[in-house]
N, C-alpha and C positions, 0 to 999 in steps of 0.2 A: 504493500500500500504506500510505500515511501514515494514512488514515482507518481502515483495518482495524487497524493497530497501535494507534491511539488507542482503538478499541473493546476490543482485547485488554487494554490497560492498565487500562481501567475495570473489566473483569471481574477481572483479577488483583488489583486493590486492594479488591475487594468481598468481605466475609466471607460464608461459606455458599455460595460459588460455586465450582464445579469446572469448569475449562476443558477442553474436549475437542478442541481444535485446536492445531496446532503453534505455538510461540512465534515472534515476529518474528525474521527472520534464518534460520529453518530452511529447508532446501531443499524441504520438504513444505508450506510455507505457501501458502494460497490467499486469495481475497478474502472468504471466509466465516470466521466465528468461532462455534463451537458451545460450548454450556455446559449444565450441569445445576445444580440447586439442591438443597442438603441438606434432606431431609425433605419429605414430601408436604404437610404443613400450610403450611410456608413456600412451597412451590411454588404452592399454591392462593392464598395471600395475594399472591404476586407476580403471578399471572395477573389478580387483581382490580385490583391497582395499575396494571398496564399498561393495562387497559381504562379505568379511571378517568382516567388521564393521556393516553389516546388515543395510546399508544405501540405501534407495530406491530412484533411479533416473531413470527417463524415458529415454531410449535410443531412439533417433530419427533416425539418419542415413540418413537424406534427405538434399540435397543441402549443404553438408559440416557441418551441425549442428550435433553434437554428442549427446548432452543431453538437456533435458528440465526439469526445476524445477517448481513446482507449490506450491503456499502457501496453497493449500488444504492439502498437506502432511507436509509442513514445516510451522507450525503455532504457534510455541512456540520458545522462545529464546534457549531452550535446544536442540530443533530439529536443529536449524541453527548451533549451536555450534558443534553438533555431525557431521553434514555435513561438516562444515569447517575443522574440525580436520581430517576427512577421506580424504577430497580433498587434503589438504596440504601434508599428508603422501603419497597419491597416485601419486602426480606429482613431488615429490622430487627426 
């Protein structure tokens, strides 16, 4: 769960991001972290940034959830750092 918690921390510290997953330590926590982006323009910009940076993020589009992250893809510190950099550029 360490990697998932690292992803959660990145999301929590990024403006314009709403987390749709339980926080670390919750009995409901899983290996996934889901989130949404404030505003459709910002969402589109983030999608473009992920594509430009070749960052793989699962688009969900159900019940207001925009994206789902899995530690199956983000399982190294470098993976999380790459995601975090792309996320912050995309929502700025």
